[in-house]
C-alpha positions as CSV (number, residue, x, y, z in Angstrom):
1,M,-49.4,-67.2,-16.1
2,R,-46.5,-64.8,-16.6
3,D,-45.3,-62.7,-13.7
4,T,-47.3,-59.7,-12.8
5,P,-46.3,-56.7,-10.6
6,V,-45.7,-57.8,-7.0
7,F,-48.8,-57.7,-4.9
8,E,-48.4,-57.7,-1.1
9,S,-51.4,-59.5,0.4
10,A,-52.5,-58.3,3.8
11,V,-55.6,-58.3,6.1
12,I,-55.1,-55.4,8.5
13,K,-55.9,-52.2,6.7
14,P,-53.9,-48.9,7.1
15,D,-55.3,-46.4,9.6
16,S,-55.9,-43.7,7.0
17,P,-56.0,-45.3,3.5
18,P,-55.4,-42.7,0.8
19,G,-58.1,-41.6,-1.5
20,E,-56.3,-43.1,-4.5
21,S,-56.8,-46.6,-3.1
22,L,-58.4,-49.0,-5.6
23,C,-61.8,-50.3,-4.6
24,F,-63.1,-53.6,-6.2
25,G,-66.8,-53.3,-5.4
26,F,-69.4,-56.0,-6.1
27,Q,-73.2,-55.8,-5.9
28,G,-75.3,-58.8,-6.6
29,G,-72.3,-60.6,-8.1
30,K,-71.5,-57.9,-10.6
31,M,-68.5,-55.6,-10.4
32,L,-68.7,-51.8,-9.9
33,V,-66.8,-49.9,-12.6
34,C,-66.6,-46.2,-13.5
35,Q,-66.9,-45.2,-17.1
36,D,-64.0,-42.7,-17.3
37,A,-62.1,-43.0,-20.5
38,G,-63.1,-46.7,-20.7
39,I,-63.9,-49.1,-17.9
40,Q,-61.9,-48.2,-14.8
41,V,-61.6,-49.5,-11.2
42,P,-63.0,-46.9,-8.8
43,R,-60.8,-45.1,-6.4
44,L,-61.7,-44.8,-2.7
45,S,-62.3,-41.1,-3.0
46,Q,-65.0,-41.7,-5.7
47,L,-67.1,-43.8,-3.3
48,G,-67.6,-41.1,-0.8
49,P,-71.1,-40.2,-2.1
50,M,-72.3,-43.8,-1.5
51,D,-71.9,-43.4,2.2
52,L,-70.8,-47.1,2.7
53,P,-70.4,-48.6,6.2
54,A,-67.0,-49.4,7.4
55,D,-67.7,-53.2,7.4
56,A,-68.3,-53.1,3.7
57,F,-64.6,-52.7,3.1
58,H,-62.2,-55.7,3.2
59,Y,-58.5,-54.9,2.9
60,L,-56.7,-57.0,0.3
61,G,-53.2,-55.6,0.4
62,R,-51.0,-53.3,-1.7
63,Q,-50.1,-53.4,-5.4
64,A,-46.8,-51.4,-5.6
65,H,-47.8,-48.3,-3.6
66,T,-51.5,-48.5,-4.1
67,H,-53.8,-50.0,-1.4
68,C,-56.6,-52.2,-2.6
69,F,-60.0,-53.0,-1.1
70,A,-62.8,-55.4,-1.8
71,V,-66.1,-53.6,-1.2
72,A,-69.5,-55.2,-0.6
73,L,-72.4,-53.1,-2.0
74,A,-75.8,-53.9,-0.6
75,L,-78.5,-54.5,-3.2
76,E,-80.3,-51.3,-2.2
77,T,-77.2,-49.1,-2.6
78,A,-77.8,-46.5,-5.3
79,L,-75.0,-46.0,-7.8
80,P,-73.8,-42.4,-8.5
81,A,-73.7,-41.1,-12.0
82,G,-70.9,-42.5,-14.1
83,F,-70.9,-45.9,-12.3
84,E,-72.1,-49.2,-13.8
85,L,-72.2,-52.9,-12.9
86,H,-70.7,-55.5,-15.1
87,E,-70.2,-59.2,-15.1
88,L,-66.6,-60.0,-14.0
89,R,-66.1,-62.1,-17.1
90,T,-66.9,-59.1,-19.2
91,V,-64.6,-56.8,-17.2
92,A,-61.8,-59.3,-17.7
93,M,-61.7,-58.2,-21.4
94,A,-61.1,-54.6,-20.4
95,L,-58.6,-54.9,-17.5
96,D,-55.0,-55.8,-17.6
97,A,-54.1,-59.2,-16.1
98,G,-53.0,-57.7,-12.7
99,L,-56.2,-55.8,-12.1
100,F,-58.3,-58.7,-13.2
101,T,-56.5,-61.0,-10.7
102,L,-57.2,-58.4,-7.9
103,A,-60.8,-58.2,-9.0
104,G,-61.1,-61.9,-8.8
105,M,-59.5,-61.9,-5.4
106,A,-62.0,-59.3,-4.2
107,R,-64.9,-61.4,-5.5
108,Q,-63.6,-64.5,-3.7
109,V,-63.1,-62.6,-0.4
110,L,-66.6,-61.1,-0.5
111,L,-68.2,-64.5,-1.3
112,W,-66.3,-66.1,1.6
113,D,-67.3,-63.3,4.0
114,Q,-71.0,-63.7,2.9
115,N,-71.1,-67.5,3.1
116,H,-69.2,-68.0,6.4
117,R,-71.0,-65.7,8.8
118,F,-72.0,-68.7,10.8
119,C,-70.0,-71.7,12.0
120,G,-70.2,-74.8,9.8
121,R,-69.7,-77.0,12.9
122,C,-72.1,-75.6,15.6
123,G,-74.1,-72.8,13.8
124,N,-73.0,-69.9,16.0
125,A,-72.2,-66.5,14.5
126,T,-68.5,-66.2,13.5
127,V,-66.1,-63.3,14.1
128,D,-63.1,-62.1,12.1
129,H,-59.7,-63.4,13.1
130,P,-57.6,-60.4,14.3
131,R,-54.7,-61.1,12.0
132,D,-55.6,-63.8,9.5
133,R,-58.2,-63.9,6.7
134,A,-60.4,-66.3,8.7
135,K,-63.7,-66.5,10.4
136,V,-63.5,-67.9,13.9
137,C,-66.4,-69.3,16.0
138,P,-66.2,-68.0,19.5
139,A,-68.3,-70.9,20.8
140,C,-66.3,-73.9,19.5
141,G,-63.1,-72.3,18.1
142,H,-63.6,-73.7,14.6
143,S,-61.9,-71.5,11.9
144,Q,-63.0,-71.1,8.3
145,Y,-60.7,-69.8,5.7
146,P,-61.4,-68.7,2.1
147,R,-62.2,-71.7,-0.1
148,I,-59.8,-72.5,-2.9
149,S,-60.5,-75.3,-5.3
150,P,-57.5,-76.7,-7.2
151,C,-58.0,-77.5,-10.9
152,I,-55.7,-78.8,-13.6
153,I,-55.9,-77.5,-17.1
154,V,-53.9,-79.2,-19.9
155,L,-52.9,-78.7,-23.5
156,I,-52.4,-82.0,-25.3
157,T,-50.0,-81.7,-28.3
158,R,-49.3,-84.0,-31.2
159,G,-46.6,-82.5,-33.4
160,D,-48.2,-79.5,-35.3
161,E,-51.6,-80.4,-33.8
162,I,-53.3,-79.7,-30.5
163,L,-56.4,-81.3,-29.0
164,L,-59.2,-78.9,-28.2
165,A,-62.7,-79.5,-26.9
166,R,-66.0,-77.8,-26.6
167,S,-68.2,-77.8,-23.6
168,A,-72.0,-77.5,-23.8
169,R,-71.7,-74.3,-21.7
170,F,-69.3,-72.6,-24.1
171,P,-70.4,-69.9,-26.5
172,S,-71.1,-71.4,-30.0
173,G,-67.9,-72.3,-31.9
174,L,-65.5,-71.8,-29.0
175,Y,-63.0,-74.5,-28.2
176,S,-60.6,-74.8,-25.3
177,T,-58.1,-77.0,-23.4
178,L,-59.2,-79.7,-21.1
179,A,-59.7,-79.0,-17.4
180,G,-61.1,-80.5,-14.2
181,F,-61.0,-80.4,-10.4
182,V,-58.4,-82.3,-8.4
183,E,-59.9,-85.1,-6.3
184,P,-59.0,-85.7,-2.7
185,G,-55.8,-87.7,-2.4
186,E,-54.7,-87.0,-6.0
187,T,-51.5,-85.5,-7.1
188,L,-51.8,-82.9,-9.9
189,E,-50.2,-85.4,-12.3
190,H,-52.8,-88.0,-11.4
191,A,-55.5,-85.5,-11.9
192,V,-54.2,-84.6,-15.4
193,H,-54.2,-88.3,-16.5
194,R,-57.6,-89.0,-15.0
195,E,-59.3,-86.0,-16.5
196,I,-57.9,-86.6,-20.0
197,R,-59.0,-90.3,-19.8
198,E,-62.5,-89.4,-18.5
199,E,-63.1,-86.6,-21.0
200,V,-61.6,-87.8,-24.3
201,G,-60.2,-91.3,-23.7
202,V,-56.6,-90.7,-24.9
203,T,-53.4,-91.3,-23.0
204,V,-50.5,-88.8,-22.6
205,R,-46.9,-88.6,-21.6
206,N,-44.2,-86.1,-20.8
207,L,-46.2,-83.8,-18.6
208,S,-44.7,-80.3,-18.0
209,Y,-46.0,-77.6,-15.6
210,R,-46.6,-74.3,-17.4
211,G,-48.0,-71.9,-14.7
212,S,-51.1,-71.1,-12.7
213,Q,-53.9,-68.7,-12.5
214,P,-56.5,-67.9,-9.9
215,W,-59.9,-68.2,-11.6
216,P,-62.7,-66.7,-9.5
217,F,-65.7,-68.6,-10.9
218,P,-66.2,-69.1,-8.1
219,H,-62.9,-70.0,-6.4
220,S,-60.7,-72.1,-8.6
221,L,-56.9,-72.2,-8.8
222,M,-56.0,-73.3,-12.3
223,M,-52.7,-75.2,-12.6
224,G,-51.6,-75.4,-16.3
225,F,-49.8,-78.3,-17.9
226,R,-48.7,-79.4,-21.3
227,A,-48.7,-83.1,-22.3
228,E,-47.7,-85.0,-25.4
229,Y,-50.2,-87.4,-27.0
230,A,-49.3,-91.0,-26.3
231,G,-52.1,-93.1,-27.9
232,G,-55.7,-93.9,-28.3
233,D,-58.7,-92.5,-30.2
234,I,-60.8,-89.6,-29.0
235,V,-63.9,-91.0,-27.3
236,L,-66.2,-88.6,-25.5
237,E,-66.8,-90.3,-22.2
238,D,-67.9,-87.2,-20.2
239,D,-71.3,-85.7,-20.7
240,E,-69.8,-82.2,-20.3
241,I,-67.8,-82.4,-23.5
242,V,-69.9,-82.3,-26.7
243,E,-67.1,-82.1,-29.3
244,A,-63.3,-82.6,-29.4
245,G,-60.7,-83.0,-32.1
246,W,-57.2,-82.2,-33.3
247,W,-56.5,-78.8,-34.8
248,H,-53.4,-77.7,-36.7
249,V,-51.6,-74.8,-35.1
250,R,-52.1,-72.7,-38.2
251,A,-55.8,-73.4,-38.5
252,L,-57.3,-73.0,-35.0
253,P,-61.0,-72.4,-34.1
254,P,-62.0,-69.6,-31.8
255,I,-60.2,-70.0,-28.4
256,P,-60.6,-68.4,-25.0
257,P,-59.6,-64.7,-24.8
258,A,-56.3,-63.3,-23.8
259,G,-55.9,-63.1,-20.1
260,S,-57.0,-66.7,-19.5
261,I,-54.5,-69.5,-18.9
262,S,-56.1,-71.6,-21.6
263,H,-55.3,-68.9,-24.1
264,Q,-51.7,-68.7,-22.9
265,L,-51.2,-72.5,-23.1
266,I,-52.4,-72.5,-26.6
267,T,-50.7,-69.4,-28.0
268,D,-47.3,-70.3,-26.3
269,Y,-47.3,-73.6,-28.2
270,V,-48.5,-72.1,-31.4
271,A,-45.6,-69.5,-31.2
272,E,-43.1,-72.3,-30.7
273,K,-44.3,-74.3,-33.7
274,T,-44.6,-71.4,-36.1
275,K,-41.5,-69.3,-35.4
């Protein structure tokens, strides 16, 4: 993805965070937003009436001069007037790219905190590392860091055409680029070739790296590529893909929304071919 304002990640929170600090709160997997001239990320001062415990707050770092927190809301926490809960995918359509990235970071940190309260090696309760974002077992010393799953996502080009596919889990009519997880021992390039072969059966050449994007569903890091078609017919060899085909850059089907790396891969190529 294109550069966004510099974010300084940190673990140790300031002694007295200002009331204007941004709070990315989640309850039951949904994000807390305030409806004030559209969907807005709540400020720390707005959460006072909720009387949240100190351990509900996880410091993320600072965006420019604004401190940012992930906030875990218990299911029984009542929401003050003017606050609502929304699916993060829905919120993505209303936030700029920088805020969506921070919201995704918050969601990942909270899931990690929830899922690693006990040691995966010996079962004892874990404690927070004093400096790093890690859970440490005081019994056996095992450390557990937030999980990140590397994925490749690739746009295949053929002159004025691009290859798009539709997954069974997509909304009706939506097409996207191909993507998949990186297997142990693979390079990113190997993963690109394997995923393309497994999903649509064609071969590609001239891979070029185009950028990356954290994707918090639940903890992926998408690494974007462009590749030129080299040969072969489209054969759907993966049960996940229900349809795939070549689309002219001037006659595309519905594609993923702006803010996603898939959208950027597609629109960047379209812009190059139609300028």
